[in-house]
C-alpha positions in Angstrom: 27.2 112.5 54.4 30.6 113.2 52.8 31.9 110.5 50.5 35.6 109.9 51.5 36.7 108.3 48.2 36.9 109.0 44.5 35.6 107.0 41.4 36.1 107.2 37.7 33.5 106.5 35.1 35.8 106.6 32.1 36.5 103.7 29.8 39.0 101.0 30.7 41.6 102.1 28.1 41.6 105.7 29.4 41.9 104.4 33.0 44.9 102.3 32.0 46.5 105.3 30.3 45.6 107.5 33.2 44.0 110.2 31.0 40.7 112.0 31.1 38.0 110.1 29.1 35.3 112.1 27.2 32.9 109.2 28.1 31.3 109.1 24.6 29.2 106.1 23.8 29.7 103.4 22.5 33.4 104.3 22.3 35.3 107.3 23.5 36.9 109.8 21.2 40.3 109.6 22.9 40.7 105.9 22.2 39.9 106.6 18.5 42.5 109.3 18.3 45.0 107.0 20.1 44.5 104.4 17.4 43.4 101.7 19.8 40.0 100.1 20.2 38.0 101.3 23.2 37.6 98.6 25.8 34.2 99.9 26.9 32.9 100.9 30.3 32.3 98.9 33.5 30.1 99.4 36.6 32.9 98.4 39.1 34.7 101.2 40.7 37.9 101.2 42.8 38.0 103.7 45.6 41.2 105.4 46.7 41.7 107.1 50.0 43.9 109.9 50.8 46.8 107.8 52.1 46.8 105.6 49.0 46.5 108.6 46.9 49.7 110.1 48.3 51.7 106.9 47.7 50.3 106.6 44.1 51.2 110.2 43.3 54.8 109.7 44.5 55.3 106.4 42.5 56.8 106.8 39.1 54.6 105.8 36.1 55.9 103.0 33.9 53.3 103.4 31.1 53.9 105.3 27.9 53.8 109.1 28.2 50.6 110.6 26.8 50.7 113.5 24.4 51.8 116.9 25.8 48.4 118.5 25.2 46.6 115.9 27.3 45.8 116.6 30.9 47.3 114.1 33.3 45.3 112.6 36.2 46.7 110.1 38.7 44.1 107.3 39.3 44.2 103.6 40.1 43.0 101.5 37.2 40.5 98.7 38.0 41.1 95.1 37.3 39.8 93.7 34.0 36.0 93.2 33.9 36.5 89.6 33.0 37.9 88.7 36.4 35.9 88.9 39.6 37.1 91.5 42.1 39.3 89.8 44.7 39.5 91.0 48.3 42.8 92.5 49.2 44.9 90.4 51.5 47.5 92.1 53.7 51.0 90.8 53.0 51.7 90.5 56.7 49.1 87.7 56.8 50.8 85.8 54.0 54.3 85.8 55.6 55.1 83.2 58.2 55.6 84.5 61.7 59.3 84.4 62.8 61.3 85.5 65.9 64.2 87.8 65.0 67.2 87.3 67.3 68.7 90.4 68.8 72.4 90.9 67.9 74.7 89.9 70.7 77.8 91.8 71.8 81.2 90.3 71.0 83.5 88.9 73.6 85.8 91.8 73.1 83.2 94.5 73.7 81.8 92.8 76.8 85.3 92.2 78.3 86.5 95.7 77.6 83.4 97.3 79.1 83.7 95.2 82.3 87.5 95.8 82.7 87.2 99.6 82.0 84.3 100.0 84.4 85.8 98.0 87.3 89.5 98.1 87.0 90.2 101.6 85.6 89.8 104.6 87.8 88.3 107.8 86.4 90.6 110.6 85.4 90.3 113.4 88.0 91.2 116.9 87.2 93.4 117.5 90.2 96.3 115.4 88.8 96.2 112.7 91.6 97.4 109.4 90.1 94.9 106.6 89.7 94.9 103.1 88.2 95.1 103.0 84.4 93.1 106.2 84.1 95.1 107.0 81.0 94.0 103.8 79.2 90.8 105.1 77.5 92.9 107.8 75.8 95.7 105.4 74.7 93.4 102.6 73.5 92.5 102.7 69.8 89.5 100.6 68.8 90.6 100.7 65.1 94.0 99.3 65.7 95.3 95.9 66.9 98.7 96.9 68.3 100.5 95.6 71.3 98.6 97.9 73.8 95.2 96.9 72.4 96.1 93.2 72.4 97.4 93.4 76.0 94.3 95.3 77.1 92.0 92.6 75.5 94.0 89.9 77.2 93.6 91.4 80.7 90.0 92.3 80.0 89.0 88.8 78.9 90.8 87.2 81.9 88.9 89.6 84.2 85.6 88.8 82.5 86.4 85.1 82.7 86.9 85.3 86.4 83.6 87.2 86.8 81.4 85.7 84.1 82.9 82.3 83.4 83.1 80.8 79.9 86.1 78.9 78.6 86.1 80.8 75.4 87.1 84.0 77.2 90.0 82.3 78.9 91.2 80.8 75.6 91.0 84.2 73.8 92.8 85.8 76.8 95.7 83.4 76.5 96.0 83.9 72.8 96.0 87.7 73.1 98.6 87.4 75.9 101.0 85.5 73.7 100.3 87.9 70.8 101.0 90.9 73.0 104.3 89.4 74.1 105.4 88.9 70.5 104.4 92.5 69.6 106.2 93.8 72.6 109.4 92.0 71.6 109.3 93.6 68.2 108.6 97.1 69.4 111.4 97.2 72.0 114.0 96.6 69.4 113.8 100.3 68.4 115.0 102.8 71.0 112.5 105.4 69.9 109.6 103.0 70.4 110.9 101.4 73.5 110.5 104.6 75.6 107.0 105.3 74.4 104.2 105.4 76.9 102.4 102.7 75.1 105.3 100.2 75.6 105.4 100.9 79.4 101.6 100.7 79.6 101.7 97.3 77.8 104.2 95.9 80.3 102.0 97.1 83.2 99.0 95.4 81.6 100.9 92.2 81.3 101.9 92.4 84.9 98.3 93.0 85.8 97.3 89.9 83.9 99.3 87.8 86.4 97.6 89.4 89.3 94.1 88.7 87.8 94.9 85.2 86.7 97.1 84.3 89.7 99.4 82.4 87.5 103.2 82.7 87.9 103.1 85.7 90.2 106.6 86.9 91.1 108.4 84.2 89.1 111.7 84.7 87.4 110.1 85.5 84.1 108.4 88.6 85.5 108.6 91.7 83.4 110.4 93.7 86.1 113.9 93.8 84.5 112.5 95.1 81.3 110.3 97.7 83.0 113.3 98.8 85.1 115.4 99.2 82.0 112.8 101.3 80.2 112.2 103.7 83.1 115.9 104.1 83.7 116.5 104.8 80.0 113.8 107.5 79.9 115.0 109.2 83.1 113.2 112.1 84.8 111.4 112.9 81.6 109.0 110.1 82.5 107.3 112.1 85.1 107.1 115.3 82.9 103.4 114.6 82.0 100.4 113.5 84.0 100.2 110.3 82.0 103.9 109.7 82.4 103.8 110.3 86.2 101.0 107.8 86.7 102.8 105.3 84.6 105.9 105.8 86.7 104.0 105.4 90.0 102.3 102.2 88.8 105.6 100.8 87.4 107.5 101.6 90.6 104.8 99.9 92.7 105.1 96.9 90.5 108.9 96.8 90.8 108.6 97.0 94.6 106.2 94.0 94.7 108.7 92.1 92.6 111.5 93.1 94.8 109.7 91.9 97.9 108.5 88.6 96.4 111.8 87.8 94.8 113.9 89.2 97.7 115.9 91.3 95.2 116.2 95.0 95.5 118.2 95.6 92.3 115.0 96.9 90.5 113.4 98.9 93.3 114.2 102.5 92.2 115.1 103.0 88.5 117.6 105.8 88.1 117.0 107.1 91.6 114.1 109.2 90.2 111.9 108.7 93.2 114.7 109.4 95.6 115.6 112.7 93.9 112.2 113.9 93.1 110.9 112.8 96.5 112.7 115.8 98.0 110.0 118.0 96.5 107.0 115.7 96.2 105.7 113.8 99.2 103.9 111.4 96.9 107.1 110.3 95.2 108.8 110.4 98.6 106.4 107.8 99.9 107.4 105.4 97.1 111.1 106.2 97.7 110.7 105.3 101.3 109.1 102.0 100.3 112.2 101.2 98.1 114.6 102.2 100.9 112.7 100.0 103.3 113.1 96.9 101.1 116.8 97.6 100.7 117.3 98.0 104.4 115.3 94.8 105.0 117.5 92.8 102.6 120.7 94.1 104.1 119.7 93.5 107.7 118.6 90.0 106.7 122.1 89.2 105.7 123.4 90.1 109.2 120.7 87.9 110.7 121.7 85.1 108.5 125.4 85.4 109.3 124.9 85.6 113.0 122.4 82.7 113.0 124.9 80.4 111.1 127.7 81.5 113.4 125.6 80.7 116.5 124.5 77.4 115.0 128.2 76.3 114.4 129.3 77.9 117.7 132.4 79.1 115.9 133.6 82.3 114.2 132.6 82.6 110.5 135.0 81.2 108.0 136.8 83.3 105.4 134.3 82.0 102.7 131.4 83.4 104.8 133.1 86.7 105.4 133.3 88.6 108.6 130.6 91.0 109.9 131.8 94.3 111.2 130.0 95.4 114.4 130.2 99.0 113.4 128.5 98.4 110.1 125.8 96.4 111.8 125.2 99.2 114.3 125.1 101.8 111.6 122.5 99.7 109.8 120.4 99.4 112.9 120.6 103.2 113.4 119.5 103.6 109.7 116.4 101.5 110.5 115.4 103.9 113.3 116.1 106.9 111.1 113.8 105.4 108.5 111.1 105.0 111.2 111.5 108.7 112.0 111.1 109.5 108.3 107.7 107.8 108.4 106.6 110.0 111.3 107.8 113.1 109.4 106.0 112.0 106.2 102.7 111.8 108.1 103.1 115.5 109.1 104.3 116.8 105.8 101.9 114.9 103.6 98.9 116.5 105.5 99.9 120.0 104.4 100.8 118.9 100.9 97.4 117.3 100.4 95.6 120.4 101.6 97.6 122.6 99.2 97.5 120.4 96.1 94.6 118.1 96.4 91.6 120.1 97.5 88.6 118.1 98.5 90.5 114.9 99.3 91.1 113.3 102.7 94.3 114.3 104.4 96.7 111.6 105.7 96.8 111.5 109.5 99.3 110.4 112.1 99.8 106.7 112.9 96.9 105.2 114.7 94.3 107.9 113.8 92.7 106.2 110.8 90.1 104.5 112.9 89.2 107.5 115.0 86.3 108.5 112.6 87.3 112.2 112.7 88.6 112.2 109.1 87.2 110.6 106.0 89.2 109.7 102.9 88.8 109.2 99.1 89.7 105.9 97.5 93.1 107.1 96.0 94.3 108.7 99.3 93.3 105.6 101.2 95.4 103.4 98.8 98.4 105.6 99.3 98.1 105.4 103.1 97.8 101.6 102.9 101.0 101.4 100.8 102.9 103.6 103.2 101.7 101.7 106.2 102.7 98.4 104.6 106.2 99.6 104.1 106.2 100.7 107.7 104.9 97.2 108.8 107.8 95.5 106.9 110.4 97.7 108.6 109.0 97.3 112.1 108.8 93.6 111.8 112.4 93.5 110.5 113.7 95.4 113.5 111.7 93.3 115.9 113.1 90.1 114.2 116.6 91.5 114.5 116.1 92.2 118.2 114.9 88.6 118.7 118.2 87.5 117.1 120.1 89.5 119.7 118.1 88.1 122.5 118.8 84.5 121.3 122.6 85.2 121.5 123.6 84.8 125.2 126.5 87.3 124.8 124.3 90.0 123.4 121.4 89.8 125.8 123.3 91.7 128.5 125.3 93.9 126.2 125.3 97.7 125.9 122.1 97.5 123.8 120.1 95.9 126.6 118.6 99.1 128.0 118.2 100.6 124.6 116.2 97.7 123.3 114.2 97.5 126.5 112.8 100.9 125.8 112.4 100.5 122.1 110.6 97.1 121.8 107.4 98.2 123.6 107.1 101.2 121.3 107.8 99.1 118.2 105.2 96.6 119.2 102.6 99.3 119.8 103.4 100.8 116.4 102.9 97.4 114.8 99.4 97.2 116.2 98.6 100.8 115.1 100.0 100.1 111.6 97.9 97.0 111.1 94.8 98.8 112.4 95.3 101.8 110.1 95.7 99.5 107.0 92.4 97.6 107.8 90.5 100.8 108.6 91.6 102.3 105.2 90.2 99.4 103.2 86.5 100.4 103.2 87.5 103.9 101.9 89.8 102.3 99.2 87.2 99.9 98.0 84.4 102.6 98.0 82.3 101.1 100.8 82.5 104.4 102.6 82.5 107.7 100.7 84.6 110.8 101.3 81.7 112.1 103.3 81.7 109.2 105.7 78.4 107.7 104.4 78.0 104.1 103.1 78.2 104.0 99.3 79.3 101.8 96.4 82.1 102.4 93.9 82.0 100.7 90.5 85.7 100.7 90.0 86.6 98.9 93.2 88.9 96.6 91.2 91.3 99.5 90.5 91.9 100.0 94.2 92.0 96.3 94.9 94.9 95.9 92.4 96.9 98.4 94.3 96.4 97.2 97.9 96.0 93.4 97.4 99.6 92.5 98.3 99.6 94.9 101.3 96.6 93.0 102.7 98.3 89.7 102.1 101.1 90.9 104.4 98.5 91.5 107.2 96.8 88.1 106.6 100.1 86.4 107.7 101.5 88.8 110.2 102.5 87.4 113.6 101.5 90.6 115.4 98.0 90.8 114.0 95.2 89.9 116.4 92.8 87.0 115.6 90.1 89.6 114.8 92.5 91.4 112.4 93.5 88.2 110.8 89.9 87.3 110.2 89.2 90.7 108.8 92.1 90.5 106.4 91.0 87.1 105.3 87.5 88.4 104.5 89.0 91.2 102.4 91.1 88.8 100.4 88.1 86.5 99.8 86.1 89.5 98.5 88.9 90.5 96.2 89.3 86.9 94.9 85.7 85.9 94.5 83.7 89.1 94.0 86.2 91.2 92.2 88.1 88.4 90.4 91.8 88.9 91.5 93.0 85.4 91.8 96.3 86.5 93.5 94.3 87.7 96.5 95.1 84.7 98.7 97.1 84.0 101.8 100.8 83.1 101.7 100.1 79.5 102.4 97.4 79.2 99.8 99.9 80.2 97.1 102.7 78.0 98.3 104.5 80.8 100.0 105.6 78.8 103.0 109.2 78.9 101.7 109.2 82.7 101.4 111.3 84.6 103.9 108.2 86.5 105.1 106.4 83.3 106.0 109.4 81.9 107.9 109.9 85.1 109.8 106.3 85.2 110.9 106.5 81.5 111.9 109.4 82.4 114.2 107.8 85.5 115.7 104.4 83.9 116.3 105.4 81.8 119.3 106.9 84.8 120.9 103.6 86.7 120.7 101.7 83.8 122.2 103.8 83.8 125.3 103.5 86.1 128.4 106.3 88.6 129.0 107.9 86.9 132.0 108.7 83.7 130.0 109.9 85.7 127.0 113.4 84.3 127.1 112.1 80.8 127.6 110.1 81.0 124.5 113.2 82.3 122.7 115.0 79.2 123.7 112.2 77.0 122.4 112.2 78.9 119.1 115.9 78.7 118.6 115.4 75.8 116.2 113.1 77.9 114.1 115.6 80.7 114.1 118.3 78.3 112.8 116.0 77.3 110.0 115.1 80.8 109.0 118.0 81.2 106.5 
């Protein structure tokens, strides 16, 4: 049997000094030469195993150094012979048992992770714009500037809507106020005002209102400042990928403000989208949306003037101004030319997508979205929904104008009678196709259906929802939407509100929008849709009061 340990038979003094003892009796010679009395020998031995030997060999010695001519030997000295050997007790048994709490993530890290994962689209290599895909590159974790503070504010509000916790909401409001103050300081300098970080900060503050649902479209919106910065920077804004994405998101935000506030002064800063849209169908789509809003506002003034004139049954006064028939006819023709531009865009966008965005779904003609022959990626589906929403606004504006003509007895049998008789059925059919295309594109936009046509899930569904939420709100209160389409739009809004956490995803009436022009127009058109065609004029007579109250 092999003995695993070691033992030392030297005297106690030599063991303490860790030197080799000559083991002479009754006292050893080394202790005599050392000048100290020998402590004698003992029959108790301490055994040292290999693991303990390694630790002891590495530990520095605190005793006095022996003479140079003496041979060193690393041993473990026994306890004095006067004391009984005590059994070794592990230190783990002596310490009380305690539970160590794992470190918890801060509110900032949890909020940022949730916001980036759900509301920021990944940066694709083909240059197609997304939703804040540039934010991870601009955000600096080691700084606390205006961009970082605004990002924290939006992230904490999004996390509050999803996870709850009043502390998140409180921190979000504090960071929002701090971001506003930092922004006011930075825009004082012209060099800093046109920086991408400033424009991104304003877009984040606008996104905050969508997520929180507080003060959406109010007079204190950031649209005037955003319009000024984009106009000041000029075409150089779209010179880089990041700048182009910032411009598209900013232009979309300005158009939402223009529609909600019924003010088209901030729709197209510097005419950049109009000029560059001649070469880029993607920018042309946004330019067409801006032109649609401008036409809608101009045509609404004619409807307002004629309605007041019919109500008073007298010519307009000098203070109201006169309406030239030629100008009105030119504006109507401009509406139909704009509708033709939408048809042209569907054809040109298909070839542009195939050339520049390989692997993405190609935009199709009106009414083909639900055919199932073509599948789309999330970004392309969002663009289609935006273009269709502008088309929906223009179609409903033209139909409303025709209803005004029918309500006037002297215009019902005019020269436009045959023209409108042919156009109205086509316009109403296009309205149904437009609404259907928008609803069929939502599953692709939110990632419920992948580009291959198979059911899937997309973690950043909030990015697409932020882009299309107001378009779906239009459908949810559209007079020409069928009950099934209205129900589907309502389900989509509830999902955006409760599951994704966008509190602005509600119907017009739920947000107090009954006074908005869009709600009043749909309230006037809804009785006309509920009546059969033979009694169309009778329903117009019954709805004349609603027409008088439109403006």
